[in-house]
N, C-alpha and C positions, 0 to 999 in steps of 0.2 A: 265578109265584104269585099270585093275583087279589088286588086291593089291598082285599078282605073279609077276606083270610083273613090277613093281613098286620097287620091289624086288630084279630083276634080276636086273636094269637100273640103280637102287644104286652101286648094286654089281660093273658090268664094269666102274661108274663114279672113282670108288676111284682104280677101278682096270687106267684108265687113273690117275686119278694125281698120283699113282705111279710110272710110267710109267715117266710124266712129269720134275719127281719128281727125276728119275736115272739119267732123261737127263740133267737136269741143274747140280747135282752133277757133272756128266762126263766129259759135258764144260766146269765148273769150276775147277775141277782139272788139268786138261789137259792143260788148260785156263791161269790160276794162277801158276800152279806147272810148266813148263816147260818155257809159258813166263815173267815170273819173273826175269828173268837174264839179263844180260847186253848182249845185242844185239847179238856183237862181239861174246859170248860166244853160239849161236844159233848152233842147229846139225840139219841137214835138211833133207825131207823126199819127193821125189819126186822133188825136187825144190822149195817146200814148207819151211819157218820153223815145227819142229816135235812138238811146240805148236798146228798151229795153223791145221795142217794135223790131229793131235789127237780130238783134239776137236771137228775141225767142219769136216772134210771131213770121219777118220774114226766114228766118232759118229753118222753123219748121217748115213752109213752105217749099225751100228751096232744096229740103232734105228728103223731106218725101220723094217731089220728082225726080230727085238722082237718085234714090233707092228705085225706086219705078222702073227708071229708066237699065242700071244695071243692074236688078232682076232680069227683065227683060232679053236684056242686050250679054249680058256674062254667062249668069248661072244656066245650067244644066238639067234637066229633070232626069234624075235615076230611077229606072223602072227597080224595085225593091221586089217584084212579086215574080220575077227570074231567080232570083237567090231563095227565092221560100222554095221552089219549085225543086231545085237542085238538093235537097236537103231532104 
């Protein structure tokens, strides 16, 4: 693997770690922020407790969109065929 490929892969790995941390913070904030109340005081969105809807349903949609944007804008296609021909 070329040195530039390693540099690109390292950058993309750190972007992935950032996305995972963002996803965890989103989930934790909504799940424990809204979910720490007495269940009788819960509010509901589309028949689901608000904490579940925002942390799991909306969180999944936000992450799917965010990952799609990040992959299209910041990730680079690395051709590995050239490397195979050199060997």
